N, C-alpha and C positions, 0 to 999 in steps of 0.2 A: 506493499501501499504505501500510496506517498505521503512524504510530511502535509501536505495541505489536506487532503483524505483525510490522514489519522486525527489532525487539528482540530478541523471539523468534526467530525465522529464522536473524539474527548468530549466537545462542548456541547453535542450531543446528548451525553450521558450523565453531562450534569444539570441536562435538563432546562438549558439555554434556551427560552425564545425568542429574545432579541438581541441586536447587537447597532451599536452605535458605529458610525462612523464615517470613512472619508476614503476610497480606494485610492489607488497608483500601482505605478509599475512592479516596487517591493513585495505588493503583496497581491497580485493580482492572481496566484496561482489559489490561494485561500479565497479569495472573491468569488471564482471560481465555481467553488465547492460549494460555497457556501448557499451560489445561486439556486440550487436545486433542493436544499439543504433541510427546508419548512424554516428556516430557523426568520422569523421577520429583520428585515436589515430598514434602517433608519435613516436615512442620506444626512447627515447634518450640514450646515456651510462653513463649516470651522471645527477642527479636531479639537482646538480647545472644548466647544460647549460640547462636541459628544461625548467627552469624559466628563462631563458636568451635568449633560444626558443620565447618564450610565447613571452618576453619585444618584442624579436624584431618583430614577427607580429604584434605586437601592438602598436608601431613604425609608424610602414610603413601602416599598414590598417586602423592605427584610434579606432578600436575594440577593446575589451578587450582579453588579452590574456590568457589559462588559461592553467594550467599544475596539473597533480596530482603527489602523488608520496604514500608513506607509513609509517608509524610511527618512530621513534626512529632515527637513521639513514639516512632518505631516507627522511627525514623531516629538522633536521639539517643541511644536502649538500643544500638545499633551499637559506639558509640564505646570501650567499655574493650577488644570485643573485635578492633577495628580497631588498639586501640594495641597489643594484644597481638601481631597478624600483624607490624606495623611493627617491633616491636623486638626479633624471634625472624626477621625477612627469611622470611615463611608468604607463600604467595602466593593469595591471594584477591580475588576480583571483587566490591563488593558495587551493587545497585543499587537505589537509592530510589526512590518515588514522590513528589512537589513537586506544593504548590497550582499552577493554572494559572498560567499566564505574567501576567493582568493582576491578579494577587490579589499574587501576587513583591515586599514588598516594604509591606506592608498590615496586618502582623500578621495576616494568614486565618487562622480556624479549621485549625488544626496543621500550620502552617506553623513550620521555623524551615531559618533558614541553616546548610543541614547544608556547603555547597561552603568558606566557610569555620568549618564549627565543624571538622572533620579536615583543616583545607589542613594542617598541623603532625603529623597522625597518618598521614597516607595519600604514596606515592610518587608517587600523581596521583589530581588527580581535575576531577571537569568536569559540567556543569550546561550538559544539550541542551535549543537553544534553540530550534529546526525539528525537526520530522520527518524530513527529509531527513538530518542528519547521524548519524541513529542508529546503521548500520550500520558508521560508523568511526570512531564511538563508543566501541560495543564491541570491536570488533576492536584497538582502540589501545588499550581497558583490556585484553583480556587479554593483547595483547604485552607491554606494558610490566609486569603483573604479575610474567609469568614467567620474564622475560629480565633479563640483566646481576645485581642483587644483588634477589633476588623482594623484591615486598610489595607493601601492599594496594592496589586501586583502585579508585575510588567512582563509580561515573555517577547522575547524580540526572535524573529526567525529570518533566519539569511535565505533570500529568494530561490538557490540552488538547493539548502534544504526544504525547503517547500514542493521542490517538483522531483526530487532525491527518491527511491525508494525503499525502503526497509522494513527489518519483521515487527512485528506490532504486538506491545503489550500492554491490555486495558484494561487490567488487572486494578482493583480499584486499592489493593494491598500495597504502601511505599514506605520507603524510611529518610524520615527527615531526622536527622541526632542535632539533640539537643534544642531539639522544639518540640515541646511539653507544657502547653496553654494549660491553666491552672482553672479547674473549674469550682469544686470542695471547700470552704470556710475549712477554717480548721474550729475543730470545735470548742476548745481553749479559750478561743479567741472570740467565740461568739458569745459563750457567757459571761464574760465580762465585758462585753458590750451593755449586752442584758442587762445584768444589774448599775452598771452606770447608769444605762434609760430609765430604771426603777427610779432608782434616787434620783434622778433629776428632777428640780422643780420648775428650770426654765428650760424645755424640749423644744431645740429644732432641727426637723428632719432637712439638709440639704443635698437635694436632686439633681444629679447631671444629664447629661448624654447619657450616659453608661446604661441607667436605666431605660431609654428609650429605645439601645441596642437592642439588652437583655430579654426586652417583653419586660420588662419587672413592674411595670403599672399597677394592676391589681393587686400585688403585692404591695408596693410601695403605702397601696391604698386601705389596705388591711389591717396596717401597723402602723398607719398613719391616726388613725381611727381606738386603735389600741392604747395607742400610750396618749390619747388627745393631744397631740403633736401636730403645733402648725408648723409646713412645707412651704420654703421658697424653693426657689430654680435659680439655674445658671442659665444664660441663656441659651445654652444646648438642652439646656433637660426642658424648658419652656412647650405644656402639652401634656408631658408625664403625669404629673398630676393634675388632675378637673379646678380650671383655676373658678368656677362657679361652686366651689368646693369650702362650704364655711371655714374648716380647715387653711385653706391654699393662701398665702401672703403675695404670692406672683414673682416678680422674679428683681434675683439682686446685684448689685455690681455697681461700677460709677454712673452707669446710667440705669438703676432700678429705682424701685419704691421707696419711699421714706419710710413706711411699717414695713418693707421687708428689709430691709438694709440694718433698721433700729434692731428689729429682732437676731440678728443678728449680732449686732454689737451686745447685747441683753442678754443671751444665754448661756446656761451656765453647761451644758451639753452640745454638745452638734452630732449627729449623725450625718456626715458625709457620703452618698452614694453614686458613683460612676461619676466622681468629679475631678478636674486636676489642680482644680485651685489656681489660673490665668488670672493675670492682671486684672483683665477686664471684670473680673467676680470683686474681687478682695479688694481692688484699692491698696493701698501701701499696705504689705504682709507684714508690717514689722507691731500695726496699729488693727489688724485684723483678728475676731472676735478674742480678745483680750481677756476674757469672764470667763472663759469657756471649754470646759476640757473635749477635744473628740476623740469621733469615730469615724475615720477611714477603710472605707471601702473599694478595691476599685481589682479589676484580673490582672490587669497591668502593674506588677511588683515595682516596676521604674516609676512608677507616678507617689506611694508612695512616701511622704516625708520629703519627695524632690523638693518645694515650694513650702507649704506648711509644717510644724514640726506638727505631730499626731502622739492623741497618747495610747491609739487602741488600733492598731493595722489590722486590718482583714485583705490578706488578698483568697479573692473567687470571686463566681458570678452573679450579679446585683440579685439575679433573681433567687436561685436559691438560700445565699446571703439574707434576705429580709427574711426571708421565710424560716430560716434557720432561729432567727433571733428573734421573730414572734414567737416559735413556739415555745424558746427557754422563759420568755419572760411570762410572771408567775402569777399577775393582780391585771386587774381586766380597770380603766380609768375611766371607760367609755363614760360612766354616772356622775364622773365624780363631779363637783363646779372646779372651774379654774381660775384664781385670780389672775395669772400671765396669758391665758386668752383675751380676759376680758379687760387686761390692760392694752394689749393689742391693737383688738378692737378696737377701742377708744380712740387708741392713741389714730388708727387709720381714719376712722370718721374726720380727725381734726386735720387729718392732710387731702381730702379730698378735696380734688382743682375745680375750681370757681369755674364756672361757667363762661367764656368772653368769646361770646360769637360775633362781634362788634369789627364794620371793617369790609371793605371788597371784595376778599378774599375767602378760600372760609377756612376753619379753622383742622390741621393735623386729628388733633386730639375728636375733635366732633364725627369727622370721618371716619376714621375708624370705629366708634362708636356706633356708628350709620348700617356703614359696613357691618358690622359683628349684628344685627337686627336684619340684613339682607340676604345673609347669606345663610346657606343649613352651615347646621353644627357642624356636622362634621368633615366642612370644605377644611381641604390640603389647603393652606400660605407656604407660597413659596418667597424669601425676601431677599432682596438684594442689598446692597451693605451703604449706608449713608443714617442722615437726620430719617428718613419713613422706614429704615429698621428699627432701631433703638424708638421712634415712637411706639412702631405696632408691638413690640417685646411688651413696654410696658403697657400702651392702651386695649390691646385688640385679645380678646379671652380663646382662649383655646381649650377643648376642652376631651381633648382625644390625642392618645400619643401616637405617632410620627405624623404628625399634620401640622407642623412646622417648622418648615426646611431652609437653612441658609447658614453662609459660609459664617459658622462664627471663626475659628481658632484664626486663619489666614484672613480675613478679612478680604473677600473676593468680589471686586464690581464687575455686577455683569454674567454673575451666578443664575439669579435667580429665574430667567424667561427661560434657559435652556433645562435648569433643573424640575422647573414644573411641564415642559415635557418630557420628559423620562418619568416623572409623577403620574400623569394622567397614562401611559404605555403602563405602568405597575399599577393607575385604579380607575379601567376605562370609564366604568361608571358613576365619579367621583366628579364632585367639582374641585373643581385646581384655579386658583388667585395667586397669581403673582403680583403681587404689591411693590413696585421698584422705584424712582426716582430716575428723574430723566439723565441724569449724568450716568447711569449705573446702564440702564435699556437700551442707550447707545453706543453701549460697549457690544453687545452683541446682538442690537435687532435684525440683524440677516438671518436670522431662526424661525422669523414671520415665517419667509420662505418654506424652511421646516416644517412648519404648523398647518400650513396651507395645503403643501402638496403630499402628505402625509395625511390628512386628516385629521390633526391632534386638537381638539378645538382647546383653549383655554381663555381665563380671565385673566388681563393687565390692566392693573391698576397705576396708573402714572402720576404722582406727587410731581406736578411740575413747578419748580419755580424758576428755571432760566440757571441757575447755580447751582455749581458744586457745594452744596448749602452746608454739609460737616466739618469741609475746608472750610469756609464763608468762615460757621462759627466759631471755628478751633483759633482763626485771625482774630476773629473781633476780641475774643476773650485772652490770648495768650499771646499774643503782635501786637496790641494797642492798637487792634480796630486797620489794623493794614492790609486792607483786602487785595490782594493778586492771585491772577489768573485764574480766577474760579466763575468768571462770567461764561454762559456758554451763551449767550444769545440768541436771537430770535427763529433759528433753524435747527432741526424742521417742523413741520406742523406736523404732530403728530398722527390727526385723524389722517392726510393726504397720504403719509408713509403706510399705513395697516392700508389703505385703500389700493394704493400699489401694489400692495405683496399678496390682495386679493382674501384680507380679513377686513372687518366690521370695524370701525374706527367711529369713536361719540367721546365731543368735547361735553365735560357737564364744569358748570359757572355756579352751579349754588345746590343748595341739598336736596330738592327737590330732586332737579337734572341727576343726579347724584342717584340717585332710586329707578329712574326708569330706565338709567346704562344699564346699572347691575340686571334689573329685570329682562332688559332685552340681550345683554349676554348671560341672560342662565337660559335663555332658550334658544340661543344661537348654536349652530353647526361649524360655524367658524371662528378661530380664534378672535375675538373683540379687544379692544385697544381702549382703554377711556380714561383720556387729559383732563385731570383734573385740578385746576392752576389754586395755588399755595403761596403765600409771599416771602420771596426770600431771606424777610428780616427776621422768620419765624425761628426759633430756638428750643434744641431738645431737652427741657428739665423737670426736675431737679437733676446734678450733677457732682459728683465729685474733681476737683482739680487733682493733678497729678501733685501725688508726696501725698496725698491726705488719704483717711479712716473711713468710711464708710455714714462713720456718724458727721463727715464733714460737709452738710450736703450745701449747693451756691442754688438759688432759686430764681435767680434775675442775670442776665451777662450782657 
C-alpha cells in the first residue's frame, strides 16, 4: 500500500469525518486518496484558518480536529493556529506535505523545516521517513493529541513517502516510551483536600478550561452544591459552571467581575481545578489569594506549583478527581445557612452596573444583554480578541460547557470566525455565533467564501468602532492618551463585504434593529454578518492595572 493510501486509511480508522485544509503539490498523493475516502474536506481560504477551524471543531465536539496542508508556506501558515491550540490545550492534528527526501536540506522549492519550526509549539511532532511508518505515526498523533493534557501534534510526510509502497501495520498497539498521562488522583491527596474543604469557612472553587476538556461540569456542579461553595471561573473556564446558577460568581481576572475577584481575595480555601494561574487571571502573583490555602488539581504535573504556590497538589483527571473529593467529604452543607454566601451576594448587588444607554451609539453591555435574550440558551459563541472579548466574557452569560470558545492563551485576533465554522461542522444543528470586532474580523474575513461555498451558516456580530479598541484603551491608560496606529478608517462596508461573498449583511443602528437582524439571521440559510456601531471611546471596566492585585480595580479610564 502507498504511504498516501495508508495515511487516509489510518484517518478512517481514527473515525475522522472531516478535514480542513488547502492542497498543494507536496500533498497531492494524500489528497488523491482523500477524494474517494468518504471524509468530508472543507477547503479553507488560508491555512491559518484551516487550523482554527480544526481547533473550533475539536473544542465543541470533544474529538480531534484535523487539518492538512502542503509544504513550505502552506505549513508555515499553520504556525499561529498551532500555537493557539497549544496555549489553550486543544487537540488538533496537522498533516503537512514535504519535499521529497532527496531534496530535504537543499533549500528546494517550497521546503521548510516545519518540524523544527513547530517543535516549541506542538505537544509532539514527527517527520515520517518511510511509507511503512505512516499508520503508526497517525495512530500516535491522534493518541497523543487527545490524551493527558490535549495539544497539537504535527505529522510531516515527504511527497515521495506518500507515493512509496510499503508493508503496513494498522495495529492499535504501539509503544510510546515515557508517555504515560496520569488519570486517577492519589487517594491520600484527595482525603487531604476533602478535609481542608470541610473546614473552610470561606471556600471558593476556581474552575478553568481543564474542566471543559475533561467533561467534568456535572461533577463540578455536584461538588459545589454539596459544599455550598461559590464558583468562579477563569476566562477559559467560562461556561463550565452555569452562569445562571445561584452559586456562580462569573469570571475572575484583570478584566473580571468585582464580586468574583473579591471572592478570591477573601477566600480561606480555594479549590483550583484545571487552571494554570495565567497572569490575566491572577493579576500580581505576589498579591494573589493571600488569605487562602490552595488545592490545585491538574492533569499536567508541570503546571502545579509553576506559578502559584499550592498547599495540596493533586495530579489527575478533573472529572475523576472532583468525583473522588465529593465522595470523600463526610457532611452535607446543602441546607446550612452561609454568612459567606450572603456577604458575597450583598457585595454583588452593590456592584451591579448602572444603566447608561444615552448617546448616539449603542452600549456594548446592553448589546450583549439583548443578544442573550435573543439567542437560544445552548448557543455556542466564538469570540475573537479585543474589547469585545472582555465585554462578552463579563456580560454574556453562558449556561453550558463547550459553548464559549476563544483564544485565551495566545490572544489570536482572527480566530473567532474560522473557529465558528469548525464549531458549526461539529454541531450542525446548533446556533453558532461569532462575536467579534472590526479589527479581528478583517484578519480572516476571506473565510466568508468558505462559509458560503461549503454551506456552513453562522452568525457574525461585529462590534464596529473602526478602532483597534483594546490597544486604544491601553494607550489612553498607559501612554498618556497618546493614540497612534489604531484608526481603522471607513473601509470596508461590512454589509457590502458580506453580500459580495454571497452572505447576508445587515446593519443595526438601534437595539430594535439588532433584534430584527438577529431574528433574521437565525432563519437564514447563509452566514449573516450584523454590523453594530459602537463608540470608539468605550472602555472595558472594571480592570486591574499592571502590577496590582485583583482587589485593586479601576472603574474609570
